C-alpha positions as CSV (number, residue, x, y, z in Angstrom):
1,M,0.0,0.0,0.0
2,R,2.9,2.4,0.8
3,Q,4.3,1.9,-2.7
4,I,0.9,2.4,-4.4
5,N,0.4,5.6,-2.5
6,L,3.8,6.8,-3.5
7,V,3.2,6.1,-7.2
8,I,-0.1,8.0,-7.1
9,A,1.5,11.0,-5.3
10,L,4.4,11.1,-7.8
11,T,2.1,10.9,-10.8
12,L,-0.2,13.6,-9.5
13,S,2.7,15.8,-8.7
14,L,4.2,15.3,-12.1
15,F,1.1,16.2,-14.0
16,G,0.2,19.1,-11.6
17,F,3.6,20.6,-12.4
18,C,3.1,20.0,-16.1
19,N,-0.2,21.8,-16.1
20,L,1.2,24.8,-14.4
21,S,3.9,24.9,-17.1
22,A,1.6,24.4,-20.1
23,Q,2.0,28.0,-21.3
24,D,5.6,27.2,-22.1
25,S,4.9,24.0,-24.0
26,P,5.7,23.4,-27.7
27,S,2.9,24.0,-30.2
28,N,2.5,21.1,-32.7
29,S,0.0,18.4,-33.6
30,L,1.5,15.9,-31.2
31,S,0.5,15.4,-27.5
32,K,3.0,16.4,-24.9
33,I,2.9,12.9,-23.3
34,Y,5.0,10.0,-24.3
35,L,5.4,6.3,-23.2
36,K,8.7,4.5,-23.3
37,P,9.1,0.8,-22.6
38,Y,12.8,-0.4,-22.5
39,G,15.3,-3.0,-21.6
40,G,19.0,-3.3,-21.2
41,F,22.0,-4.1,-19.0
42,I,23.2,-3.4,-15.5
43,G,26.6,-3.5,-14.0
44,I,27.6,-3.1,-10.4
45,Q,31.0,-2.6,-8.9
46,D,32.4,-5.2,-6.5
47,M,30.9,-4.6,-3.1
48,K,31.6,-5.3,0.6
49,M,29.0,-6.0,3.3
50,Q,28.7,-7.6,6.7
51,F,26.8,-10.7,7.7
52,V,25.5,-10.4,11.2
53,T,24.1,-13.4,13.1
54,D,23.8,-13.9,16.9
55,S,25.9,-10.7,17.5
56,K,28.7,-12.2,15.4
57,T,29.9,-10.2,12.3
58,T,31.6,-11.6,9.2
59,D,32.9,-9.5,6.4
60,L,31.8,-10.6,2.9
61,N,33.0,-9.7,-0.5
62,V,30.5,-9.5,-3.4
63,S,31.4,-9.8,-7.0
64,S,28.9,-9.3,-9.9
65,G,28.9,-9.4,-13.6
66,F,26.4,-7.8,-15.9
67,G,22.7,-8.4,-15.4
68,F,19.5,-7.2,-17.1
69,T,16.9,-4.5,-16.7
70,T,13.5,-3.8,-17.9
71,G,11.2,-0.9,-17.3
72,I,8.6,1.6,-18.5
73,S,8.4,5.4,-18.2
74,L,5.8,8.1,-18.8
75,G,7.0,11.5,-19.8
76,Y,5.5,15.0,-20.2
77,N,7.2,17.6,-22.5
78,I,6.9,20.7,-20.4
79,S,8.6,22.9,-23.0
80,K,10.8,22.5,-26.0
81,R,13.8,21.8,-23.7
82,F,12.4,20.5,-20.4
83,T,10.7,17.1,-19.7
84,A,9.4,15.5,-16.5
85,E,9.3,11.8,-16.3
86,V,8.1,9.1,-13.9
87,G,8.9,5.4,-14.3
88,W,9.3,1.9,-12.9
89,E,12.3,-0.4,-13.4
90,Y,13.3,-4.0,-12.5
91,K,16.9,-5.1,-12.2
92,K,18.6,-8.5,-11.7
93,N,22.2,-9.7,-11.3
94,N,24.0,-12.9,-10.5
95,I,26.5,-12.5,-7.8
96,S,29.4,-14.4,-6.1
97,I,29.8,-13.9,-2.3
98,S,33.1,-14.9,-0.6
99,S,34.5,-14.9,2.9
100,N,38.0,-16.3,3.6
101,D,38.2,-19.3,1.2
102,I,34.5,-20.0,1.1
103,T,32.4,-18.9,-1.9
104,S,28.7,-18.9,-2.5
105,N,26.8,-18.1,-5.6
106,G,23.5,-16.2,-5.6
107,D,21.5,-13.4,-7.2
108,Y,19.8,-10.2,-6.3
109,A,16.7,-8.5,-7.8
110,S,15.3,-5.0,-7.2
111,N,12.5,-2.8,-8.5
112,F,12.4,1.0,-8.4
113,I,10.1,3.9,-8.9
114,Y,11.8,7.0,-10.1
115,V,11.2,10.6,-11.1
116,N,13.5,12.5,-13.5
117,G,13.9,16.0,-14.8
118,I,15.3,16.1,-18.3
119,Y,17.0,18.9,-20.3
120,K,17.1,18.3,-24.1
121,L,20.1,19.6,-26.0
122,P,19.9,21.0,-29.5
123,T,18.7,18.6,-32.2
124,Y,21.1,17.4,-34.9
125,G,19.0,16.1,-37.8
126,Y,16.9,13.3,-36.4
127,F,19.0,13.0,-33.2
128,T,18.2,14.7,-29.9
129,P,20.7,14.2,-27.0
130,Y,19.7,15.0,-23.4
131,I,20.9,15.0,-19.8
132,G,18.9,14.6,-16.6
133,I,18.8,14.0,-12.9
134,G,16.3,12.4,-10.7
135,G,15.4,10.4,-7.6
136,S,14.8,6.7,-7.1
137,F,12.7,4.9,-4.5
138,I,13.4,1.2,-3.9
139,Q,10.1,-0.7,-3.7
140,E,12.2,-3.8,-2.8
141,I,15.7,-5.2,-3.1
142,D,16.1,-9.0,-2.6
143,L,19.4,-10.8,-2.3
144,D,19.6,-14.6,-2.2
145,F,22.8,-16.7,-1.7
146,G,23.6,-20.1,-0.3
147,T,21.0,-22.7,-0.1
148,G,17.7,-23.0,1.8
149,E,15.2,-20.3,2.9
150,N,17.7,-18.8,5.4
151,G,19.7,-17.3,2.5
152,S,17.1,-14.8,1.4
153,F,17.4,-11.1,2.5
154,S,15.4,-8.1,1.5
155,Q,14.8,-4.4,2.2
156,E,12.5,-1.7,0.9
157,G,11.9,2.1,1.2
158,D,15.4,3.4,0.6
159,I,15.8,6.6,-1.5
160,G,18.7,7.4,-3.9
161,V,19.7,9.8,-6.7
162,Q,20.5,9.2,-10.4
163,G,22.1,11.0,-13.2
164,L,21.6,10.1,-16.8
165,V,22.5,10.9,-20.4
166,G,20.5,9.8,-23.5
167,L,19.8,10.1,-27.2
168,D,16.6,10.0,-29.1
169,F,16.5,9.0,-32.8
170,Q,13.1,10.1,-34.4
171,F,12.4,7.7,-37.3
172,A,8.7,8.6,-37.6
173,E,6.3,11.3,-36.6
174,R,5.4,9.7,-33.3
175,W,8.1,7.1,-32.9
176,S,11.7,7.3,-31.7
177,M,14.5,4.9,-30.7
178,N,16.0,5.7,-27.4
179,W,19.4,5.0,-25.8
180,E,20.1,5.9,-22.2
181,A,22.9,5.4,-19.7
182,K,22.5,6.3,-16.0
183,Y,24.2,5.9,-12.7
184,V,22.3,5.4,-9.5
185,S,23.6,6.0,-6.0
186,F,22.2,4.9,-2.7
187,N,23.5,5.1,0.9
188,K,24.6,1.8,2.3
189,L,21.7,-0.6,2.6
190,N,20.8,-3.0,5.5
191,L,18.9,-6.1,4.4
192,L,17.0,-8.3,6.8
193,N,16.7,-12.1,6.6
194,E,13.1,-13.1,5.6
195,S,13.2,-16.2,8.0
196,N,15.2,-15.1,11.1
197,N,17.0,-12.2,12.7
198,D,20.2,-12.4,10.5
199,Q,21.2,-9.2,8.7
200,L,23.3,-8.1,5.8
201,K,24.7,-4.6,6.7
202,N,26.4,-1.8,4.9
203,L,25.7,-3.0,1.4
204,K,27.0,-0.4,-1.1
205,Y,24.8,-0.4,-4.1
206,N,25.6,1.9,-7.0
207,P,24.5,0.4,-10.3
208,F,25.4,1.6,-13.8
209,I,22.6,1.0,-16.3
210,F,22.4,1.1,-20.1
211,N,18.9,0.8,-21.7
212,I,17.5,0.7,-25.2
213,G,13.9,1.6,-25.7
214,I,11.1,2.7,-28.0
215,K,9.4,6.0,-27.4
216,Y,5.8,6.7,-28.6
217,Q,4.5,10.3,-28.6
218,F,0.8,10.4,-28.2
């Protein structure tokens, strides 16, 4: 319920701001609203965290390769240069966790709600580059390693920031290809075991994401 309320609040805030700015919007036959489904790749740097059980703390090293992302965003062109955007994104990576000479394989998955402010740079032919900044809200991050139900940890409700650069290629009146790279930064996360009182503490989570999508202008 908390996540649903947040989505509603973010969406109402986005369109309320857009309506106030309508006098500066571009004049053409297209709507100011677009929809953008996308998918891509995620990479995260090697991380360190602490496994806490029965007041005993063990340092863990986390290694990860590339994973995948998928998501969808809804945008509003406030003016020729400025766009507001709200979206949802799912991410998943395989990971390797080691302590001393013991290694365990696992994976993590997360889903985010985000809001971005975007500034479009001058258009070159059919190409429009842009830059942006925004905020991300973790609906849930789930990390599993080892075997059995005692190896599942999760957390929700953390807030981070993201910076992004992108490029639109308009190949039809309403359709564009989109390429976007972004970096997301969170404070260190503390994940709780879903079956007992164990914890994963001080997880540093700063993913780099590259997405490819299709943008439809209504």
